[in-house]
ChimeraX commands (.cxc) that place a marker at each C-alpha (Angstrom):
marker #1 position 6.19,4.38,4.71 radius 0.5
marker #1 position 4.11,6.75,7.39 radius 0.5
marker #1 position 1.99,8.67,5.05 radius 0.5
marker #1 position 0.06,12.15,6.11 radius 0.5
marker #1 position -3.90,11.66,7.39 radius 0.5
marker #1 position -6.36,12.84,5.08 radius 0.5
marker #1 position -8.74,14.92,6.38 radius 0.5
marker #1 position -10.78,16.03,3.47 radius 0.5
marker #1 position -14.28,14.81,4.42 radius 0.5
marker #1 position -15.35,15.00,0.28 radius 0.5
marker #1 position -12.44,12.60,-0.50 radius 0.5
marker #1 position -13.52,10.48,2.90 radius 0.5
marker #1 position -16.90,10.19,1.75 radius 0.5
marker #1 position -16.25,8.17,-1.45 radius 0.5
marker #1 position -16.42,4.49,-1.54 radius 0.5
marker #1 position -13.16,2.37,-1.97 radius 0.5
marker #1 position -12.79,0.31,-4.49 radius 0.5
marker #1 position -11.52,-3.35,-3.68 radius 0.5
marker #1 position -7.88,-4.29,-2.93 radius 0.5
marker #1 position -5.64,-6.67,-5.30 radius 0.5
marker #1 position -2.10,-7.50,-5.05 radius 0.5
marker #1 position -1.08,-4.40,-6.23 radius 0.5
marker #1 position -2.18,-2.69,-3.47 radius 0.5
marker #1 position -0.15,-4.71,-0.88 radius 0.5
marker #1 position 2.33,-1.77,-0.59 radius 0.5
marker #1 position -0.91,0.29,0.47 radius 0.5
marker #1 position -1.59,-1.81,3.28 radius 0.5
marker #1 position 2.02,-1.81,4.43 radius 0.5
marker #1 position 1.91,1.91,4.41 radius 0.5
marker #1 position -1.28,1.69,6.64 radius 0.5
marker #1 position 0.30,-0.15,8.89 radius 0.5
marker #1 position 3.38,1.96,9.12 radius 0.5
marker #1 position 0.76,5.00,9.55 radius 0.5
marker #1 position -1.40,3.32,12.14 radius 0.5
marker #1 position 1.78,2.51,14.17 radius 0.5
marker #1 position 3.07,6.06,13.95 radius 0.5
marker #1 position -0.41,7.34,15.72 radius 0.5
marker #1 position -0.56,4.76,17.95 radius 0.5
marker #1 position -1.15,7.12,21.01 radius 0.5
marker #1 position -4.03,8.58,19.22 radius 0.5
marker #1 position -5.63,5.79,16.72 radius 0.5
marker #1 position -6.37,2.21,17.05 radius 0.5
marker #1 position -7.40,1.60,13.18 radius 0.5
marker #1 position -7.34,3.24,10.05 radius 0.5
marker #1 position -8.61,2.38,6.63 radius 0.5
marker #1 position -6.68,3.19,3.61 radius 0.5
marker #1 position -8.55,6.59,2.40 radius 0.5
marker #1 position -7.46,7.99,5.62 radius 0.5
marker #1 position -3.92,8.12,4.11 radius 0.5
marker #1 position -5.43,9.07,0.78 radius 0.5
marker #1 position -6.05,5.93,-1.06 radius 0.5
marker #1 position -9.41,4.34,-1.95 radius 0.5
marker #1 position -9.04,1.07,-1.64 radius 0.5
marker #1 position -10.80,-1.77,0.59 radius 0.5
marker #1 position -8.01,-1.88,3.23 radius 0.5
marker #1 position -8.00,-1.65,6.67 radius 0.5
marker #1 position -5.54,-1.78,9.79 radius 0.5
marker #1 position -6.63,-2.44,13.35 radius 0.5
marker #1 position -4.84,-3.04,16.51 radius 0.5
marker #1 position -5.51,-6.45,18.00 radius 0.5
marker #1 position -3.92,-5.54,21.27 radius 0.5
marker #1 position 0.03,-6.80,20.80 radius 0.5
marker #1 position -0.50,-6.43,16.97 radius 0.5
marker #1 position -1.67,-4.42,14.48 radius 0.5
marker #1 position -3.26,-6.34,11.38 radius 0.5
marker #1 position -3.99,-5.45,8.02 radius 0.5
marker #1 position -7.37,-6.62,6.17 radius 0.5
marker #1 position -8.31,-6.49,2.63 radius 0.5
marker #1 position -11.28,-6.57,0.97 radius 0.5
marker #1 position -13.15,-6.91,4.61 radius 0.5
marker #1 position -16.73,-7.45,4.39 radius 0.5
marker #1 position -19.00,-7.82,8.06 radius 0.5
marker #1 position -21.40,-11.06,7.16 radius 0.5
marker #1 position -23.18,-11.05,10.41 radius 0.5
marker #1 position -23.87,-8.75,13.14 radius 0.5
marker #1 position -25.40,-9.09,16.57 radius 0.5
marker #1 position -26.13,-7.14,20.20 radius 0.5
marker #1 position -26.34,-4.10,18.84 radius 0.5
marker #1 position -25.33,-0.77,20.94 radius 0.5
marker #1 position -24.89,2.62,20.70 radius 0.5
marker #1 position -21.79,4.74,21.58 radius 0.5
marker #1 position -19.46,7.62,20.80 radius 0.5
marker #1 position -16.32,7.81,18.61 radius 0.5
marker #1 position -13.73,9.69,17.71 radius 0.5
marker #1 position -11.63,9.58,14.13 radius 0.5
marker #1 position -8.31,10.85,13.70 radius 0.5
marker #1 position -9.62,12.25,10.06 radius 0.5
marker #1 position -12.14,14.63,12.16 radius 0.5
marker #1 position -12.30,16.55,15.16 radius 0.5
marker #1 position -14.21,15.70,18.01 radius 0.5
marker #1 position -16.77,12.45,18.75 radius 0.5
marker #1 position -20.04,11.20,17.27 radius 0.5
marker #1 position -22.84,8.88,18.06 radius 0.5
marker #1 position -23.28,5.91,16.66 radius 0.5
marker #1 position -24.86,2.27,16.83 radius 0.5
marker #1 position -22.44,-0.69,16.64 radius 0.5
marker #1 position -22.85,-3.97,17.41 radius 0.5
marker #1 position -20.78,-6.28,20.12 radius 0.5
marker #1 position -20.54,-9.24,17.74 radius 0.5
marker #1 position -19.30,-9.58,14.32 radius 0.5
marker #1 position -18.39,-12.15,11.68 radius 0.5
marker #1 position -15.73,-10.78,9.05 radius 0.5
marker #1 position -14.63,-11.97,5.59 radius 0.5
marker #1 position -11.15,-10.66,4.54 radius 0.5
marker #1 position -7.80,-11.24,3.06 radius 0.5
marker #1 position -4.65,-11.46,4.76 radius 0.5
marker #1 position -1.28,-9.95,3.27 radius 0.5
marker #1 position -0.89,-13.20,1.47 radius 0.5
marker #1 position -4.52,-12.88,0.00 radius 0.5
marker #1 position -5.53,-15.77,1.73 radius 0.5
marker #1 position -9.42,-15.47,2.71 radius 0.5
marker #1 position -10.41,-15.24,6.39 radius 0.5
marker #1 position -13.60,-15.48,7.91 radius 0.5
marker #1 position -13.40,-14.66,11.42 radius 0.5
marker #1 position -15.64,-13.49,14.51 radius 0.5
marker #1 position -14.94,-10.70,16.35 radius 0.5
marker #1 position -16.05,-9.11,19.87 radius 0.5
marker #1 position -16.18,-6.11,21.94 radius 0.5
marker #1 position -13.61,-3.31,21.51 radius 0.5
marker #1 position -11.90,-4.87,18.28 radius 0.5
marker #1 position -15.44,-5.47,16.49 radius 0.5
marker #1 position -16.12,-2.04,17.27 radius 0.5
marker #1 position -12.74,-0.61,15.64 radius 0.5
marker #1 position -13.39,-2.93,12.44 radius 0.5
marker #1 position -16.95,-1.83,12.04 radius 0.5
marker #1 position -15.82,1.83,11.98 radius 0.5
marker #1 position -13.13,1.19,9.55 radius 0.5
marker #1 position -15.22,-0.75,7.42 radius 0.5
marker #1 position -17.89,2.32,7.22 radius 0.5
marker #1 position -14.69,4.69,6.13 radius 0.5
marker #1 position -14.83,2.13,2.92 radius 0.5
marker #1 position -18.14,2.76,2.34 radius 0.5
marker #1 position -17.58,6.56,2.64 radius 0.5
marker #1 position -19.59,6.58,5.87 radius 0.5
marker #1 position -18.47,9.11,8.28 radius 0.5
marker #1 position -19.55,9.35,11.64 radius 0.5
marker link #1:1,2 radius 0.2
marker link #1:2,3 radius 0.2
marker link #1:3,4 radius 0.2
marker link #1:4,5 radius 0.2
marker link #1:5,6 radius 0.2
marker link #1:6,7 radius 0.2
marker link #1:7,8 radius 0.2
marker link #1:8,9 radius 0.2
marker link #1:9,10 radius 0.2
marker link #1:10,11 radius 0.2
marker link #1:11,12 radius 0.2
marker link #1:12,13 radius 0.2
marker link #1:13,14 radius 0.2
marker link #1:14,15 radius 0.2
marker link #1:15,16 radius 0.2
marker link #1:16,17 radius 0.2
marker link #1:17,18 radius 0.2
marker link #1:18,19 radius 0.2
marker link #1:19,20 radius 0.2
marker link #1:20,21 radius 0.2
marker link #1:21,22 radius 0.2
marker link #1:22,23 radius 0.2
marker link #1:23,24 radius 0.2
marker link #1:24,25 radius 0.2
marker link #1:25,26 radius 0.2
marker link #1:26,27 radius 0.2
marker link #1:27,28 radius 0.2
marker link #1:28,29 radius 0.2
marker link #1:29,30 radius 0.2
marker link #1:30,31 radius 0.2
marker link #1:31,32 radius 0.2
marker link #1:32,33 radius 0.2
marker link #1:33,34 radius 0.2
marker link #1:34,35 radius 0.2
marker link #1:35,36 radius 0.2
marker link #1:36,37 radius 0.2
marker link #1:37,38 radius 0.2
marker link #1:38,39 radius 0.2
marker link #1:39,40 radius 0.2
marker link #1:40,41 radius 0.2
marker link #1:41,42 radius 0.2
marker link #1:42,43 radius 0.2
marker link #1:43,44 radius 0.2
marker link #1:44,45 radius 0.2
marker link #1:45,46 radius 0.2
marker link #1:46,47 radius 0.2
marker link #1:47,48 radius 0.2
marker link #1:48,49 radius 0.2
marker link #1:49,50 radius 0.2
marker link #1:50,51 radius 0.2
marker link #1:51,52 radius 0.2
marker link #1:52,53 radius 0.2
marker link #1:53,54 radius 0.2
marker link #1:54,55 radius 0.2
marker link #1:55,56 radius 0.2
marker link #1:56,57 radius 0.2
marker link #1:57,58 radius 0.2
marker link #1:58,59 radius 0.2
marker link #1:59,60 radius 0.2
marker link #1:60,61 radius 0.2
marker link #1:61,62 radius 0.2
marker link #1:62,63 radius 0.2
marker link #1:63,64 radius 0.2
marker link #1:64,65 radius 0.2
marker link #1:65,66 radius 0.2
marker link #1:66,67 radius 0.2
marker link #1:67,68 radius 0.2
marker link #1:68,69 radius 0.2
marker link #1:69,70 radius 0.2
marker link #1:70,71 radius 0.2
marker link #1:71,72 radius 0.2
marker link #1:72,73 radius 0.2
marker link #1:73,74 radius 0.2
marker link #1:74,75 radius 0.2
marker link #1:75,76 radius 0.2
marker link #1:76,77 radius 0.2
marker link #1:77,78 radius 0.2
marker link #1:78,79 radius 0.2
marker link #1:79,80 radius 0.2
marker link #1:80,81 radius 0.2
marker link #1:81,82 radius 0.2
marker link #1:82,83 radius 0.2
marker link #1:83,84 radius 0.2
marker link #1:84,85 radius 0.2
marker link #1:85,86 radius 0.2
marker link #1:86,87 radius 0.2
marker link #1:87,88 radius 0.2
marker link #1:88,89 radius 0.2
marker link #1:89,90 radius 0.2
marker link #1:90,91 radius 0.2
marker link #1:91,92 radius 0.2
marker link #1:92,93 radius 0.2
marker link #1:93,94 radius 0.2
marker link #1:94,95 radius 0.2
marker link #1:95,96 radius 0.2
marker link #1:96,97 radius 0.2
marker link #1:97,98 radius 0.2
marker link #1:98,99 radius 0.2
marker link #1:99,100 radius 0.2
marker link #1:100,101 radius 0.2
marker link #1:101,102 radius 0.2
marker link #1:102,103 radius 0.2
marker link #1:103,104 radius 0.2
marker link #1:104,105 radius 0.2
marker link #1:105,106 radius 0.2
marker link #1:106,107 radius 0.2
marker link #1:107,108 radius 0.2
marker link #1:108,109 radius 0.2
marker link #1:109,110 radius 0.2
marker link #1:110,111 radius 0.2
marker link #1:111,112 radius 0.2
marker link #1:112,113 radius 0.2
marker link #1:113,114 radius 0.2
marker link #1:114,115 radius 0.2
marker link #1:115,116 radius 0.2
marker link #1:116,117 radius 0.2
marker link #1:117,118 radius 0.2
marker link #1:118,119 radius 0.2
marker link #1:119,120 radius 0.2
marker link #1:120,121 radius 0.2
marker link #1:121,122 radius 0.2
marker link #1:122,123 radius 0.2
marker link #1:123,124 radius 0.2
marker link #1:124,125 radius 0.2
marker link #1:125,126 radius 0.2
marker link #1:126,127 radius 0.2
marker link #1:127,128 radius 0.2
marker link #1:128,129 radius 0.2
marker link #1:129,130 radius 0.2
marker link #1:130,131 radius 0.2
marker link #1:131,132 radius 0.2
marker link #1:132,133 radius 0.2
marker link #1:133,134 radius 0.2
marker link #1:134,135 radius 0.2
marker link #1:135,136 radius 0.2
view
């Protein structure tokens, strides 16, 4: 189900709670909402649809992927960039890393550890910031 985009900065600034199997519908809704905003957005966190759970959805090129309880374990090759956000107006400068190692669970609650680089790594970092209540 496509959900409305949360724009309340106070809500977005709150940390998210761990996701469980009971939150799988939230992950599906997040994927639906990302798909509905494909022309203007490449990633979303659950708090962007009003749910404080550690779930992100990321466009991986041909497919959108939901990740539950994502945790960045390693970061290398920092750089400065500017990003926008569907929940906010304008763009802001931020520091990102070109390569990350991410631990997360898929929609079957299976744990993965995977390396991401470039644009995909940048999207994941932005969405993981959302889970921590960090607004750029």
